[in-house]
C-alpha angles and dihedrals in degrees: 000000000000092000091054093057094042090051092050094048093048095047090062096059105040096095089053093047094048091050090047093053089049093051094083099044145335113282139184124235100262089048092054091049092051095045091048090051095047099040094047094049089246093305091122112048103172125190124210089252089060101040103045097054085053092051092046091051093048088049092051088051088049093239091123135021129206133215134175120242121226117258109251120193107312094344113111120225112271130201108236124201120211129186115244128219088259087051091053090051092046089050093051089053094044090052091054090051092045092052092050092048096045091047089051092049090047092052093051095043092051093060 
């Protein structure tokens, strides 16, 4: 049962975390997966099948844009995702909501 609750809780924050990781620079999918794993202390272990639908949805909502890199030497072209101005604004709003929700949860759980 623990996995069910953990999965539900994680699902609700993935858009926010992906936008946050893209705030500093454009990244390709595998790079996002690795950073999410490392920065979360392995709490978030995303698979391609989880990340790419998120990226496509964020792209449809015009919160991120994608572009292909040029192949250099033996390096293959990669599709990089970059946060847009609308994505930056959305992330700012999401962070305010997240703070309010997490503060509310903390107040209840500390009782």
